LOTOR-640459 format. One record per residue (C-alpha): residue in one letter; x, y, z. Coordinates in steps of 0.05 Angstrom, whole numbers, padded with zeros to 5 digits, always signed. Example, Ala and Ser with C-alpha at 12.3 -4.5 7.8 and 13.67 -1.06 7.14 Angstrom:
<rs>
A+00246-00090+00156S+00273-00021+00143
</rs>
This chain:
<rs>
M-00105+01176+00469M-00152+01171+00414I-00161+01095+00423K-00171+01108+00498N-00225+01158+00482Y-00258+01108+00431L-00257+01057+00486K-00288+01103+00537I-00344+01125+00494A-00359+01055+00472S-00364+01029+00541R-00412+01088+00557N-00454+01069+00497L-00454+00994+00514W-00475+01010+00584K-00533+01053+00558Q-00557+00996+00514K-00552+00944+00574G-00604+00894+00548Y-00579+00891+00474T-00505+00892+00499A-00521+00830+00543I-00554+00793+00487N-00497+00809+00437L-00443+00790+00494F-00478+00725+00515G-00490+00702+00439M-00421+00718+00420A-00390+00683+00482V-00430+00618+00466G-00408+00621+00390L-00334+00632+00411M-00340+00576+00464C-00366+00523+00413C-00310+00545+00367F-00256+00541+00416L-00281+00471+00442I-00280+00446+00372L-00211+00474+00357L-00187+00441+00418Y-00214+00373+00396V-00188+00383+00325R-00119+00403+00352H-00117+00341+00401E-00133+00293+00341R-00079+00322+00300Q-00023+00315+00352Y-00022+00238+00357D+00048+00211+00364R+00081+00274+00362F+00116+00259+00426H+00167+00220+00388E+00224+00261+00372S+00234+00228+00308V+00163+00221+00286D+00178+00249+00216R+00222+00187+00203L+00179+00137+00235Y+00139+00089+00194R+00100+00025+00202V+00103-00029+00148N+00034-00045+00119Y+00015-00105+00082Q-00026-00101+00020A-00055-00168+00005K-00093-00186-00058F-00150-00229-00044S-00204-00253-00092G-00193-00193-00142S-00193-00141-00086T-00134-00112-00043F-00135-00107+00028E-00087-00065+00067L-00069-00094+00135T-00030-00064+00195R+00009-00129+00210I+00056-00166+00171P+00091-00235+00172A+00145-00241+00227P+00200-00262+00183I+00203-00194+00145G+00224-00149+00206P+00295-00177+00220R+00315-00172+00147L+00296-00101+00136V+00357-00063+00161D+00407-00109+00124N+00369-00103+00057F+00344-00030+00059P+00403+00020+00067Q+00347+00073+00080I+00325+00041+00143E+00364+00058+00204T+00329+00010+00253A+00266-00033+00257A+00224-00069+00307R+00169-00117+00313F+00111-00118+00365Y+00065-00175+00374P+00005-00158+00416R-00040-00204+00456S-00074-00204+00524I-00044-00246+00575S-00057-00269+00651V-00004-00247+00699R+00008-00272+00766D+00048-00240+00820P+00078-00299+00862E+00091-00257+00924Q+00022-00243+00933D-00012-00301+00894R-00051-00249+00855Q-00071-00255+00781I-00090-00197+00734E-00110-00198+00661I-00067-00152+00622P-00104-00132+00558N-00045-00097+00524A+00020-00141+00525L+00069-00129+00469F+00124-00180+00451A+00180-00130+00421D+00248-00135+00391S+00302-00104+00432T+00306-00051+00380A+00239-00025+00403T+00275+00027+00449Q+00310+00053+00385V+00248+00062+00346F+00200+00095+00398D+00216+00143+00454F+00207+00112+00522E+00215+00151+00584F+00250+00105+00635V+00232+00111+00707Q+00269+00053+00734G+00321+00011+00697N+00376+00018+00645P+00348+00034+00575E+00406+00000+00544Q+00389-00065+00577A+00311-00066+00569L+00286-00122+00526Q+00360-00148+00516E+00355-00210+00562P+00301-00264+00555F+00252-00274+00610T+00248-00203+00631V+00193-00152+00625V+00186-00076+00622L+00124-00049+00657T+00088+00018+00651E+00082+00057+00715E+00008+00040+00717T+00019-00032+00712A+00076-00032+00765E+00030+00005+00812R-00024-00046+00800F+00025-00105+00820F+00069-00073+00869G+00035-00007+00895T+00090+00036+00922R+00141-00021+00932Q+00201-00019+00882A+00187-00061+00818L+00257-00068+00792G+00285-00138+00804R+00216-00169+00823T+00186-00230+00782L+00119-00247+00749L+00090-00308+00719L+00061-00300+00654A+00004-00343+00616G+00004-00393+00670Q+00078-00414+00657Q+00125-00431+00715Q+00186-00395+00686P+00190-00328+00722F+00201-00262+00684K+00242-00210+00719V+00220-00136+00717N+00280-00103+00681A+00250-00033+00675V+00191+00014+00687V+00170+00069+00635R+00120+00118+00637D+00056+00105+00600F+00050+00126+00530P+00009+00195+00528E-00064+00188+00504Q-00046+00214+00438A-00011+00151+00416H-00039+00101+00365L-00006+00042+00401H-00011+00033+00477F+00016-00022+00519D+00015-00046+00595L+00079-00088+00590L+00134-00106+00541V+00164-00175+00536P+00222-00195+00489F+00201-00218+00425S+00237-00284+00429N+00195-00303+00492I+00131-00312+00449V+00137-00387+00446D+00151-00389+00527T+00081-00363+00538E+00049-00415+00496P+00038-00490+00514D+00095-00539+00508Y+00063-00579+00453A+00055-00515+00410R+00127-00488+00415E+00160-00525+00357S+00106-00505+00306I+00107-00434+00329L+00179-00426+00318I+00173-00455+00250A+00120-00403+00232Q+00158-00349+00261N+00220-00359+00221A+00189-00387+00155N+00115-00366+00145W+00112-00308+00095I+00036-00307+00096A+00009-00305+00163S+00007-00230+00186Y+00010-00222+00263T+00067-00171+00280Y+00063-00093+00277T+00131-00073+00247Y+00158-00005+00250V+00221+00029+00221R+00259+00093+00229L+00289+00116+00166R+00360+00151+00160E+00358+00229+00154G+00351+00251+00085T+00319+00187+00056S+00250+00173+00029S+00196+00126+00040G+00185+00118-00032A+00253+00089-00044V+00236+00031+00006D+00172+00020-00024A+00202+00012-00094A+00249-00039-00067F+00200-00083-00036P+00182-00127-00096D+00258-00147-00106F+00261-00160-00031L+00199-00207-00039K+00232-00242-00096R+00294-00257-00057F+00261-00281+00009G+00189-00287+00002D+00141-00348-00016P+00144-00355-00091N+00071-00377-00090F+00049-00310-00062I+00098-00262-00089D+00046-00230-00138K-00005-00230-00084Q+00032-00189-00036A+00057-00115-00031F+00086-00078+00030V+00090-00002+00037L+00110+00043+00089F+00057+00085+00127P+00076+00148+00166V+00067+00138+00242S+00046+00212+00245E-00011+00198+00199I-00039+00133+00226H-00089+00165+00273L-00117+00211+00220L-00110+00177+00152S-00104+00105+00161E-00157+00059+00128A-00119-00005+00138E-00152-00067+00175G-00130-00082+00244E-00109-00021+00274P-00087-00029+00349E-00137+00025+00368P-00192+00063+00339V-00170+00116+00291A-00202+00183+00278N-00252+00194+00224L-00221+00251+00182A-00289+00261+00148Y-00321+00269+00219L-00263+00316+00241R-00272+00360+00184L-00349+00364+00197F-00336+00381+00269A-00290+00438+00246I-00343+00466+00196V-00397+00460+00251G-00351+00503+00297L-00346+00555+00243L-00419+00552+00226I-00440+00565+00301L-00390+00624+00305L-00421+00650+00238I-00491+00646+00274A-00465+00684+00331A-00431+00738+00287I-00499+00742+00244N-00536+00759+00309F-00482+00809+00327I-00487+00843+00254N-00566+00844+00257L-00575+00870+00327S-00517+00923+00321N-00546+00945+00253A-00611+00956+00288I-00583+00990+00348Y-00541+01036+00302L-00603+01057+00265D-00633+01079+00331R-00569+01121+00341M-00571+01161+00275K-00585+01228+00311E-00521+01216+00349V-00483+01200+00284A-00513+01262+00251V-00490+01307+00307R-00421+01278+00305K-00419+01290+00228V-00441+01362+00237L-00387+01375+00288G-00333+01351+00239A-00327+01276+00254G-00300+01241+00191K-00324+01174+00165G-00263+01138+00187G-00272+01166+00256L-00343+01144+00263I-00330+01075+00236S-00269+01068+00285Q-00314+01088+00341L-00370+01039+00324V-00322+00983+00310S-00287+00993+00376E-00354+00980+00411A-00356+00911+00374V-00285+00892+00393L-00298+00912+00466I-00358+00863+00464C-00317+00810+00434I-00260+00821+00484F-00309+00807+00541A-00341+00754+00503C-00276+00717+00493I-00262+00720+00568L-00333+00692+00582A-00319+00639+00526L-00253+00615+00558I-00287+00608+00624G-00342+00568+00590V-00290+00524+00554S-00257+00508+00623L-00328+00490+00650V-00353+00449+00591L-00290+00414+00572P-00300+00356+00622Y-00365+00341+00589L-00335+00341+00520N-00281+00294+00542A-00334+00247+00571L-00373+00251+00506T-00315+00239+00461A-00275+00191+00508R-00216+00234+00503T-00174+00275+00555I-00167+00340+00518S-00127+00393+00560F-00136+00467+00566N-00082+00508+00595L-00094+00580+00585L-00026+00608+00612G+00015+00547+00597N+00001+00548+00521W+00010+00617+00493P+00003+00600+00419Q-00065+00571+00434T-00088+00629+00477A-00061+00677+00420L-00100+00641+00371F-00165+00643+00413A-00154+00719+00424G-00141+00729+00351I-00205+00692+00331A-00245+00735+00378L-00214+00798+00353V-00221+00779+00281T-00293+00761+00294G-00306+00829+00329L-00277+00869+00269L-00316+00833+00215A-00378+00832+00255G-00375+00905+00274L-00352+00930+00210Y-00411+00925+00165P-00460+00957+00215A-00411+01011+00225V-00398+01028+00151I-00476+01029+00140A-00485+01077+00198S-00429+01124+00175R-00459+01133+00106F-00526+01164+00130Q-00531+01238+00111P-00541+01286+00169A-00595+01324+00131R-00639+01266+00119I-00632+01241+00191F-00658+01308+00216Q-00716+01307+00170H-00730+01239+00205H-00708+01195+00149T-00672+01151+00194G-00654+01098+00144H-00711+01051+00163T-00725+01038+00093G-00743+00968+00065G-00683+00975+00019R-00634+00950+00072Q-00683+00900+00105W-00660+00846+00053L-00593+00835+00086R-00622+00828+00155K-00672+00777+00125S-00620+00738+00090L-00576+00734+00149I-00635+00707+00195T-00649+00661+00139I-00578+00636+00139Q-00577+00622+00211F-00641+00579+00211I-00616+00541+00148V-00553+00521+00189G-00599+00503+00251I-00646+00465+00212A-00594+00424+00174L-00558+00405+00235L-00623+00388+00269S-00640+00344+00208G-00573+00311+00205T-00581+00292+00277F-00649+00256+00264V-00617+00221+00205I-00562+00196+00244L-00604+00172+00302S-00652+00139+00251Q-00591+00101+00220L-00568+00080+00291R-00637+00055+00308Y-00638+00016+00239W-00573-00018+00257E-00598-00034+00329N-00662-00066+00301M-00634-00102+00240P-00631-00175+00244L-00556-00203+00242G-00576-00274+00228F-00558-00300+00296E-00585-00298+00368R-00545-00244+00405N-00583-00229+00469Q-00558-00254+00537V-00494-00282+00509L-00430-00277+00550A-00366-00277+00515V-00311-00307+00559P-00242-00309+00531L-00200-00368+00543F-00141-00338+00502S-00128-00281+00467P-00120-00296+00392N-00050-00323+00403M+00002-00360+00365N-00024-00430+00389A-00092-00415+00363A-00064-00395+00296F-00019-00454+00283M-00036-00514+00326P-00093-00567+00328G-00098-00560+00406D-00082-00604+00464S-00124-00662+00490T-00115-00642+00559L-00138-00574+00553R-00198-00600+00508G-00216-00643+00567R-00216-00585+00614T-00262-00543+00567L-00310-00598+00557A-00313-00614+00634F-00326-00539+00645E-00383-00538+00594E-00416-00599+00625K-00410-00572+00692L-00442-00503+00674L-00500-00539+00637Q-00520-00572+00703H-00546-00505+00726P-00613-00481+00704Q-00588-00409+00694I-00545-00431+00634E-00581-00445+00571A-00528-00460+00521I-00450-00458+00516T-00402-00466+00460Q-00330-00448+00440A-00301-00413+00377S-00243-00374+00348N-00287-00314+00337L-00359-00297+00357P-00409-00277+00306G-00412-00200+00291V-00342-00185+00319G-00295-00205+00264A-00267-00267+00231V-00200-00287+00202R-00188-00298+00127H-00158-00365+00104P-00141-00388+00032I-00197-00433+00004T-00196-00481-00054T-00250-00527-00082D-00262-00566-00143K-00275-00502-00176I-00228-00455-00146T-00152-00464-00148V-00097-00435-00107E-00083-00386-00167D-00150-00355-00158N-00127-00332-00090V-00193-00334-00054F-00190-00318+00021L-00251-00320+00059P-00271-00305+00133C-00267-00369+00172I-00292-00386+00243S-00267-00452+00282A-00332-00470+00319D-00349-00523+00367Y-00406-00576+00355D-00459-00536+00390F-00442-00466+00359A-00503-00469+00311Q-00551-00484+00365T-00520-00431+00415F-00528-00377+00365G-00596-00399+00333L-00565-00411+00264Q-00611-00449+00215I-00588-00509+00176L-00612-00497+00105E-00586-00561+00077G-00544-00621+00099R-00533-00625+00175N-00497-00596+00234F-00431-00619+00262G-00436-00678+00306K-00392-00715+00353E-00425-00779+00331Y-00394-00777+00265G-00326-00788+00293S-00287-00747+00240D-00321-00677+00236H-00264-00647+00273I-00216-00673+00220D-00252-00661+00153A-00322-00627+00160F-00339-00560+00137I-00405-00518+00145I-00413-00457+00101N-00464-00403+00096E-00511-00386+00038M-00468-00333+00011A-00406-00377+00011V-00445-00426-00035K-00451-00372-00090T-00380-00347-00077L-00350-00414-00086G-00386-00424-00151W-00444-00472-00135N-00519-00459-00154S-00554-00479-00092P-00540-00503-00021A-00561-00573-00043E-00506-00574-00095A-00453-00557-00043I-00465-00613+00002G-00413-00666-00001K-00365-00623-00041S-00291-00625-00026M-00257-00565+00005T-00185-00541+00029K-00183-00487+00082G-00105-00473+00089G-00075-00542+00096K-00140-00575+00122R-00176-00619+00069G-00251-00641+00078H-00316-00636+00052I-00381-00595+00065V-00434-00624+00109G-00483-00570+00118V-00504-00500+00094V-00528-00448+00145N-00565-00382+00136N-00523-00316+00124F-00499-00282+00188H-00457-00220+00196T-00385-00231+00221R-00372-00157+00227G-00414-00093+00242L-00469-00069+00195Q-00423-00017+00165A-00391-00073+00127A-00425-00116+00076L-00448-00189+00087E-00392-00237+00077P-00385-00312+00059V-00366-00353+00121I-00332-00420+00124M-00335-00456+00195D-00297-00519+00216V-00286-00553+00286G-00214-00531+00294V-00205-00545+00369G-00138-00513+00373A-00164-00448+00349F-00218-00438+00401T-00204-00375+00441T-00270-00357+00472F-00333-00389+00506A-00400-00363+00486I-00450-00378+00544R-00524-00361+00538V-00554-00345+00605K-00623-00331+00629Q-00640-00259+00642D-00663-00267+00714N-00611-00254+00770I-00548-00242+00725P-00500-00224+00781A-00514-00292+00816T-00501-00326+00748L-00435-00289+00737D-00410-00310+00808L-00431-00382+00791I-00390-00383+00728E-00327-00349+00757R-00331-00403+00813H-00326-00462+00763W-00275-00419+00720K-00224-00417+00778D-00233-00492+00787Y-00216-00510+00713F-00173-00452+00688P-00136-00425+00747E-00080-00398+00701K-00126-00349+00667A-00161-00288+00700F-00239-00289+00690E-00263-00235+00649Y-00330-00229+00607A-00370-00182+00569F-00440-00186+00540L-00440-00200+00462D-00490-00147+00452D-00444-00095+00484N-00389-00117+00442L-00430-00106+00378Q-00451-00038+00401L-00377-00018+00404A-00376-00021+00330Y-00424+00036+00324Q-00390+00078+00377E-00365+00129+00329E-00432+00142+00299Q-00461+00146+00366R-00413+00201+00385L-00425+00237+00321A-00500+00239+00332S-00488+00263+00407L-00439+00319+00382I-00480+00341+00323G-00543+00341+00367Y-00513+00382+00417F-00487+00431+00368S-00555+00433+00330A-00589+00454+00393I-00537+00510+00404A-00548+00533+00336I-00620+00533+00341F-00613+00571+00408L-00567+00622+00384S-00613+00634+00324C-00673+00644+00371F-00632+00684+00418G-00614+00735+00366L-00685+00734+00340F-00704+00749+00411G-00661+00812+00409L-00684+00834+00341I-00760+00826+00360S-00746+00863+00420F-00715+00923+00382T-00770+00921+00330I-00825+00926+00381H-00786+00986+00413Q-00785+01018+00344K-00858+01006+00332A-00884+01019+00400K-00929+01080+00375E-00954+01038+00317I-00973+00981+00366G-01006+01035+00408I-01045+01060+00353R-01068+00991+00327K-01094+00976+00399I-01135+01040+00402L-01166+01023+00337G-01187+00955+00363A-01129+00907+00343S-01128+00842+00383V-01070+00812+00416A-01067+00755+00371G-01070+00804+00311I-01012+00846+00339V-00972+00780+00352G-00986+00756+00279M-00962+00822+00253L-00897+00824+00290S-00882+00746+00277K-00906+00737+00207G-00846+00762+00171Y-00798+00724+00217L-00833+00658+00211L-00836+00665+00137L-00761+00668+00139V-00757+00605+00179G-00804+00571+00129L-00757+00595+00072A-00697+00568+00111L-00731+00501+00115L-00742+00500+00037V-00667+00513+00028A-00638+00468+00084A-00682+00403+00064P-00650+00390-00004L-00579+00405+00019T-00585+00363+00082W-00615+00305+00041Y-00559+00309-00009F-00499+00307+00042M-00534+00257+00088Q-00546+00211+00031Q-00477+00217+00012W-00458+00196+00083L-00508+00137+00085E-00481+00107+00023T-00412+00096+00056F-00450+00041+00094S-00469-00026+00064Y-00534-00024+00103H-00570+00043+00110I-00638+00075+00110Q-00665+00123+00058V-00670+00193+00086P-00744+00200+00104W-00781+00261+00084W-00814+00270+00152I-00746+00285+00185F-00746+00351+00151L-00815+00369+00167L-00803+00351+00237S-00740+00393+00240G-00774+00451+00203L-00835+00449+00250A-00788+00445+00313A-00752+00507+00286I-00816+00545+00271L-00848+00531+00337I-00783+00551+00376A-00781+00614+00336F-00856+00628+00347I-00848+00620+00421T-00786+00664+00423I-00825+00720+00383S-00887+00709+00422I-00857+00719+00488Q-00840+00793+00470S-00901+00803+00422V-00951+00785+00476R-00919+00832+00525A-00920+00887+00477A-00992+00871+00456L-01013+00872+00530G-00979+00937+00547S-01012+01007+00555P-01022+01043+00490V-01023+01109+00529K-00950+01102+00552S-00925+01084+00481L-00959+01143+00453R-00934+01192+00506S-00859+01169+00496D-00818+01211+00451
</rs>
């Protein structure tokens, strides 16, 4: 009954103060909405791979390779390891290998070809390691028979629509041997670190490669303990630990590994449940989360909720001071301190309940935009997820209790005698807390705004920084995925003839400026190979990034020959024994100058030759990573991609032209392309999303701070109505009154800038130093952020101040 009475009185008081109630309600709703959205995002990121029932026993075998004095952790391991794991490690219950590649798949019934970007060649034990939900077919038979495929529902629909997929056949990679659809499974949920479009038996890897490459590939699969190209997963037996497996790996390598590399290799188990959040290994199948950014988002969510709570405290405290006579009357009539606090806190809780409802509605409306911004599919089911709903309600309740408790305690402490003597408590002694809270709000807002400017400046720096090669108007057209043939074979003369004829045909058209082939294009990565010279031996264990490039690679990308010459067909043997290195590789390999390196002998893996040229340094990866030494050779069999420089005018017509010729020369491969510039931008996606998210949240933080300031200045004007009226009668100008009302608040914003600037500089400098190439935090960013905050605050204050200054002094002096 008492609680009901509290709520009834609270609702009356809130209705009486409709304007201030609306400000508190809206501000708290926005703060709670931001907090809820960030919690949904963080929870989504933490739930990766949880759909596997035995996820706590699932691990991936990671490869720790020791190159050139450094250790690199890789996600893929040599293929011969997988089949030996169960027999040699009693802790391992089952294991499976997955070899990824893109592949062209043709439906012979409709004579339609589709490029499948995520094909996985998997051991038959894959269904024992991961949990697959079978829609068609028998789980016991999936991947057991050669020349069969398992499709996802989406892939089956792409090929067969609503028709039954089971038992139909597909042709893979231009081969004539059909693959029968043996099963259809549901697509893995978004929260999986590994996705696929179709599964093929691991034994069929060689059957999707050219005939001339198969014998070499089989040898590599069974005996090569160096080349790492398979993701290998294990499920441990219950009650066993991953540490025991890690400790036994050195003995395992001594028995089976390559004796020349035993001391340069290590293998460890990494929990599947932690891959998305904690993995720092190279070669993840899909982008992983940045734990530091995730923590930052969580902190930002709490800070925005803090700003909303500060608004609530400040405005509630001011309102309670205006209700001192009410408090005094209650005390005179016998109300206890606890009862007064309960009454006043109940008003805060009631506001937060309504704010929570508004926040949940806001989450439903804003979530699609958050999904678009983060490239996620975050779900929100208010009724279907009771623990989540209870968490949100609990946050709102606790926020209301904490935000309402302090003003209520302060209001309950005033003595009735002092109140009736007109000492209402509007003393300067308690103003410090209100000012401190306002300052904290603007510290947070200015810090977030400054951080956004720093991130945007860093992105602009990356965009404008030279990469050492020409990247504009270059099409990347893949001929193969980085497949087994490219890794282990020197190529085929028939295929080489087709590629050269295709290039010659395109160059006849004026829209095509240049064309070349390579194993990897600049800026998007390179494969490391062991390098030896007259100064570096096998024991030095030097592995450097290598690119197999065609003769016209340097011209296409605008590389400068600093010393020596370019590759040339006229020399007759450059495809056999010639290397070109970049300027950084000269120093890495121990020579003093590019001129000294010319003519020196070199071995890349098993290929012997000599250096014919030195080019300028260019980046093989995004600018987050340091510049690397690069080795180039004319490795025809490793070419996987065409790079085609086109003219800027009429791009659609040029693409149609290329596709027509493509179908003539490479009918077995679906035509697909991407602009190299777009591929390079993908490297900065995470930072671009960070800038967008922090930018939006900083805008919300500034908005909430000014929203609370709007409420406070409104209340201040209400309290000082008579003073303003007297000042006007005595001749005060509008500008003078506005200055009088705004001066104190603007000083607080200025103080916030002085505190926020060094804090933001320190943390942003720490963030920038994680990148090899970064800006120095410019001083003007803090000045710009501070001026923006001061301007917004001044406009907020002026809206109400000018209205008060223009009001009639007679009305204010007549009011009670």
